[in-house]
N, C-alpha and C positions, 0 to 999 in steps of 0.2 A: 425501423432499424436504428439502434443507438450506436453512435460512434464514440469509441473510447480513445481519448487523446493521452498519449504517454510521453511525459517529459522525463527523459533519461532512458538511454538504450543499453544500459549495462545488463548484468545477469538477470536481475529481477524484472526490469522493464521488458526485456526481450521474451522472458518466459511468460509474463502476464499477457504479452501480445499474442503468443502462441495459444495460450489457453482461451483468450477472448475470441480469437478467430474460430477456434474449435466450437465454442459456445454460440457462434452465429453473429458476433459483433463485427463491425468494421473497426479498423485500427489506424490511427495516425500517430506516428512516432517521431520524436525529435531528440536531438542531442545538442551539446554545446559546440560541435564542430561543423554543423551544417548538414543538410539532407543528402548531399552527394556522398557523404561518408557512410551512409546507411544503405547504399544500393545493394550490397550483397545480402544484408539482413532482410530487406524488403523483398528481394527476389526469392529468398528462401521461404519467407512467410507466405508469399503467394497472393492469390486474389483476396481482396478485402483489406489489404495493407498498403499504406503509402507513407513516405517520409515527407516532412514539412518543416519549415523554419519555426512555425508557431503551432505546436500541437495543442496547446491550451485553448487557442482560439477555435481550432477545428473540432475539438471534442465536445460532445454533449456532456460527457462525464470525463474527468481528467485524473490520471494517475501521476503523482509526483514521486519520482524515484531517483533522486539525486543525492549526493552527499549532504549531510545536515548543514555543513558550513556554506553550502550554496543556496539554501532555501530563500535567502533574502534577494536572490536574483530572479526568482520566479515572478513572472509578470502578474500584476494584481488585477488589472481591469479585464483582461480576456477571460479570467476565471470567475468573475463576479456572478453570483447567483448559482454557480455550478457545484455539483457534488465533486469533491476532491479527495481521492484515496491517497493516503500518506503512508509510504512504506519505510520511512526514515528510521534510522537508529543512530545513536550517539557513540562515536568512537573518538575519544579525546586525542589519540595519536594522529588521527586524520583531520578532525574537525577543529582542533584546539580546545582549550578548556572553556566550558560554558558554566560560569559560577552558579547560575540559577538551577541548572540541571544537577551539578555536583551537590548542591545543598538540598535537593529534593523539593524545590519550590515550584517547579513547573514540569511539564513533560515535553517530549520532542514534538508531539502533535499539537499541543497548545501553542508552541512557538510558531508552527506553520499557520495555525488558525489566527494568531495575532497578526501575522504578515498578510493573511488573506481574510480580512474582516468581513467581506461580503460573500465569501464562499462557505460551503458546508463541508468541513473537513471531517474525514472518518479514517481512523487508523486501520490499516489492513495490510496483510502480506509481509509484516515486518519480522515475524518469528518463524519463518520456514526457509530452509535452504532453497535456493532458486530452482535447482533441478527438480525438486519434489513438487513444484507447482503443476507440472504436467505429467508426473509419473505416479505420485502417491495419492491417487484419486479413486473415487468409488461412487456408485449411485446412492441416492438418498435411501436410508433404511438398511444399508449394508452394516453388519456387525463390525464394531471396532473401526468405523470410518474415521479418518483423521479429522480433527477439529482445529479451527483457527479462531483467534480472538478478534473481535471487532468492537470499536469504541468511537462514540461520537456524541456531540451535544445536540445534534439535529436528527429528529426521527426519520425524515425522508432519506438522509444519507445512510443512517443505520439500516433501514429497510433495503436500500439498494445493495449495500455491501453484503448483507446477509443473503440476499437473492443471488448475487454474483458468486459468492462462495459455493452455494448449492449447485449452481450451473457448472462451476469448475470441477466440483466433485468433493466438497468439504462440508462438514457441519460447522455451524457458527456458534460461538459462545460470546454473549454480550458482556463487555466490561466497561460500559459507559458510566459516567460521562468521560470526556477526554482527560479530566483531572485524575481518573483512575487508570489511565492507559499505561502508567509507569509499571504496572504489574506484569506487563508483557514485554518490557524493554530488555535491553542487553543485560546478561548475567543474572536474570531472574529464573526461577525454576521452569517457567513455561517457554523459555527462549530456545529456539531451534532444536527442540526435541519432538519426537513423534508422540502424539497423544490423542486419545479420543476425547469426546466432550466431557465425560466424567473426570478423566485424568486432568484435562485442562482446567476445569473448575477447581480441582484440588490444588493444582500448581499455582493458580492465580491467588488462591486463599493463603498459600504458604509464603508468598512474596513479601520481602521486607524492603523498606525504603531507606535511602541515605538521608542524612540531615537530622 
């Protein structure tokens, strides 16, 4: 049994937790306010879910789903050697201006990978509305199945995220390495629109970069 640690209990984090439990994973979830503030969510999630102070330490695989401005507060050592799914997006009004992103010199997931040099970062779940993670799903082979992009510099992380997408009910389209993950960031054609794999590939190809 793989335990998924989720750092961040907002809309995306709680929906990934629901989908993970449905897929047979155990879930440990944490937020910045302490596990006692997650009692209602954990009660709703039911068996297989618990709250903790340090979800990164408890998880075999970890999901980081906090505002981009807070990624430098993610603990490094507990995530060493682990696959880390990054759902982050850059919103200057929330996160402040990040010149390297504004200039197209890096990507949000590369920033997290730099912060977690011993982890295996993979971009996932960043371009889908939270509610759709548990509702717009279908078995493999279903015509027009929704597709999500996945991007990583690490083959093991890429393989795990692709498998997880399928278990949740999505096709996966590889947009590796992390330096190419800008194609699915905010305001690009593939961002938060429903698309199947063919449509997603076309939208990724149409993306244009700042800088």
